[in-house]
N, C-alpha and C positions, 0 to 999 in steps of 0.2 A: 551858345549853343541856343539856338534859337526852337522855340514849342515846336511839334507838329502835330499833325493832327493826329497822326498812330501814336502817340504819349495820351492823349485823351481818350482815344479808343481804348487801351490798355489798361486809361485810370478807372473805365465806365465797366468792362469786367472786374477786371481787381478788386471795385468799393460791388459793383452788381453781387460778388459770389463769398465776398470776402473771405478772400484767400488768392494767392500770388499762382495754386497749384493749379489748383482749378481754370484759370485765367489764361496760364500757358495752353491748357489743355485746350480748353477752346479757340482759341488765337493761332495753335501748330506751333508754339514757340517753348523756349528748354525756361526754365524758371529759373534760372542767375539773368538771363536777356528783359525779363520782364520785371525783374527786382531791380536791374541797374535803371532799364529807364521809368522807373518810377523813383527812385533815387533825385535824378537827374529833372525830374519834374519838378519834387521839390523842391531843390537848389536853385531851378530857374523862378521859381512862384515864390521865395524865401519862407516858406513855412510849411512846415508837416502837416501831411494831407492824410496818415492812418498809424495808426498807434499797433506794431507789429506784438505777437506774445504767438506761444508754443501751440494756441487753439488756435490762430489762425489772423487776420487782422481786424479792425473794425474802423472806421472816418473819423477824425478830431473833428472837431467843429468848422474848420476852415474846410477840411475834404469836404461835408455836407450842407455847405455852401457850394461848394465848386459842381459836385454832385449834381445837384439842384439843375441846375443849365446842362450842364454834356450831358446827362441824362436825355432833358429835351431835343440838344439837339444830333444828338445819336440816333432816337428813334424818328426825329423827322427825315433823317438821312436815309435810314432803313426804309422806312415810307419808299421816304422818293425812289428807289432802288429797284421796291418793290411794283412803282406805275410804271418807269418805265421800262419792265423787265416785262410788263402786262403791254403797252403800249408796241413794246418789239413782236409780240407774241399774237398784238393785233388783238388781246383778249379785250381792251378796252381803249378809250381813247375819244375823241370825237372831230368833229370837220364841220365843218359852217359852210353852205354854198348860196351863192346867192346867183338866181335864174331867171330869166326871164319866161314867161305866162308857156309861149311855141315849144322853147327849150326845152322845156320840165316834161311839157302833153308829150312831145313828137321825138323826143330822146330821151329826156335824164331818168326818164320813172321807171324805164325797162329797166335801166343800167341799176338804177338806186335799188330794186328788184334781186337782181345777182347780186349785189354787194352786201344787202344785210342779211339774203342767205347764211351767206359765206363769214360774213363777219358779225354776227348778232350782237356782242358785246361794244361796240362802235356805235354811239349815238351822234347821229346828220341831224343838223340843223337848216332846211330851207327856206329863206329868205327868196318871196316871189319879187320881183322887181322889172322895171320896164330895165332895157339892157344901158340905157344913159346911167341910170341909178345904182344898178350893178357896179359897173364899175366901178363907179364913184365911189361907192363901197367897199370893194375893194383896195382904191389905190387909198382909203383909210384902215387898212387893215382891219376891216371888221369880217370880212369875210375871208375866208382860203384859196377862193378860185368861183369862178362866175362860169357858167355857161349860158351862153345869150344867142341871139341871130345877129350876122353883120346885116345891116355894116355897122360897127363897134366904133370907129372911129379912134382906136386909143394910139397911144404913143410909147414909145422907150420911156421905163423899163418894162411896161405891162407887152406882153407877147401874146397873139393869140390862134391857137392852133384846131384845122376842122376839125370836126368832127362828122358831121354828116352833109349833105345837101337836100335843099328841098326848094318845091315850086309851092307857089302858093296860086290857086284859081280865083278867079271870080264868079258869085255867088249868089243867089236872089232867092225871095222865099214864091208862095204860090199865085202872088198877084205877077209878078213879072215872068213865071215860066215861059209866057211866049219865046221870050227874049232866046231861050236855049233852042232854040227851034233851027236857031241861023247863026249869024258871025257877028261880034258889034266892035266900033271904034271907039278910042278911047273919045276922042269928037260927038259920036253921039250921044256915050255914056253923061257927058253935060247937062243933057234932057232929063237924067236920072237922080233920087236922091242919092248918097251915096253917105257910107257909113264907115269911119276912120278911128287908128287908136289917135290921142293925142297928140296934140302940135310938142312937146315935149319926148315924142319917140321917136326913138331910127328908122319904125315904122313908116312913121307922117315924113320923115324926111325921105322915104324910100321913096315912094312914091310921089312924092313931089320930084322930084330927079329925074322919076320914070314919065311924070305925065310933061314936063319942059322939053326932052329932049322928042317929044312929038308934037311939038307944038300947041298942048293944053295944059289950060291951067286947072289946077289939082285945087280943090274949091268942094270938100266935104261936107255933107248937110245937120251930121251927125259927128261928134265924136264918143268916143266910148275909153275908158281905163283899163281894160282890160282885153284881150282876143275874146276871154267866156262873155265877156259882155257883147261883142259885136254877133258872136253865135244868135243869142235871142231874138236880138234887134231885127237884124235880116230875116229871120224864118218869120218875124211877127209884119212883113210887109211896111217896116222901117226906111228901107233903105237896099241899095245893094253894098256887099263887102267883099272885101279878098281876104281868103282865110290860107291856112299852111293846105292843102292837099289830103294830109291826113288826120287835121284838125276836125273838116270837114264831111272825110266820107262817111261816117254813118248818119250826119242825119241827111245825107244826099240818098243812100241807100235805102232811108228809112221815108222819101221821098217828100222830104221836110221843107230840102233846101237842092236848085236846079242849076246846074255849072253851064256857068256863059261863056261862048268862047271867043275871044277878045281876037282881033285883025292881029295886030301887034305884039310880040312873045310879049310875056313879062320875064323877067332876068330870073335866073336863078337865083336862090341865094343859102347860106349857110347855117346849122348850128357849129358851135364855137366852143373853144374851152379859151378862158383869160386868161392868166393867169400876173403874175408880180415877179420877175426872175430875181430880182433885188433880196425876195421875200422867204427864206427857205419854209417848203412843206413838214408837214410833223408826219410821223411813219403813215397813221392812218390817215392824213390827208394826198399823199404819194401814191398811198391803195388804191384809194377812188381814183385818181387822178390814172392807175392804170388801168384801172376797168374799165373807165371811161374812153382812152385811149388803144383799144381790144379790137386786133384787128378785122373783127364781123363788122364792126358796123363804122370803122376807121373809112373814111376818102382814100 
């Protein structure tokens, strides 16, 4: 007869309360069943675990040794059950998200505010990366999913789910204000300094392709690590730059940036959720995914 977990569970309660009757009451079982189970356990282990008397039971030296291990295991299992119950009720848990800066500012922040108000016990870790970096961290299992901008360049088992479409605009600082009074072609832009994200970003790849499709070489004069860095560089007249409309809106409203109309239409891009179809999400991560996909923002 193989020893089952139930035997050790019964042993834990009998040993803890030094009573077969008390253990039977807690386990909602009969005392004969409890006694029979402990007899079976002793037979399987080949030693006595309890000394029985009219006053109850107490552990033998062998029983003390076994209880030291069983108590730790049982309490760890109880802690695990409580933790899972907390996760299931979304009272606790953790989610890790890899996010590009544009996705963070133009979509993710508002969603995180709603999620945090609803589930304040869930810990959220945001890792700000370029799109290629976020996708790489997702592949390695270092984040639960990524919220990034297209193009993502992903392949299966990764899945891309569009969340929100956005357009970028060309903007300049006060020195280039006169350009905002008319239209400018991509070819004409070659006469002006340009600020861009670095060569290792999908944004750089996107504009390389856009310019090439219109017969113009994409040669930015200055490369920034983040979109946040492009904004002050353009505001301080170090060059013209492409920024998401939402990202540039406040600076445009304050008269710090000036939109420049291009003759060629900049293709629309998307903020999207990228996840690994082969890696299951935790309960907390699934709930945040539902928030991100909620209908009011979904394409």
